[in-house]
Residue, then its C-alpha position, 0 to 999 in steps of 0.5 A: x212266898x216271895x220265891x214262888x211268887x216270882x214263878x207265877x206270871x200274874x203275881x210276879x209284878x205285885x209280889x213286892x207289895x205284901x213283902x213291903x207291907x210285912x216290913x221285909x228287910x231289903x237284903x232278904x227281899x233281894x236275895x229271895x227275888x234273885x233266887x226266884x228270878x234265877x229259878x224262873x229263868x232256868x226253868x224257861x231255858x231248860x224248857x226251851x232246850x228240851x222242847x227245841x226239837x218240838x218247835x213246829x208241833x208246839x207252835x201249832x198248838x201255841x199260836x191259836x192259844x195266844x191268838x185266843x188270849x189276845x182276842x179275849x183281852x182286846x174284846x174286854x178292853x173294847x167293851x170297857x172303853x165303850x161302857x165307860x167313856x172318859x170324862x173328856x168324851x162325856x164333857x165334849x158330848x154336852 
């Protein structure tokens, strides 16, 4: 699980939590983390090497997708800030 958890971007940051809850020993944890990180880096490097000649084509597709994802996150953040004002703003309004 740890090896594949390192390959999934959303899980990569929290994969240590289940390992810690399962009392996984440090040495196997470090070795599996190292293996997952090397595999992830190798896959990204290979993808970059293979897709280098397609840079313009991929950029035309990826830029709108990245912009859309950024817009969704920004809108979600603004909605959250407007719906849940901080305690300091609530106290200042009184």
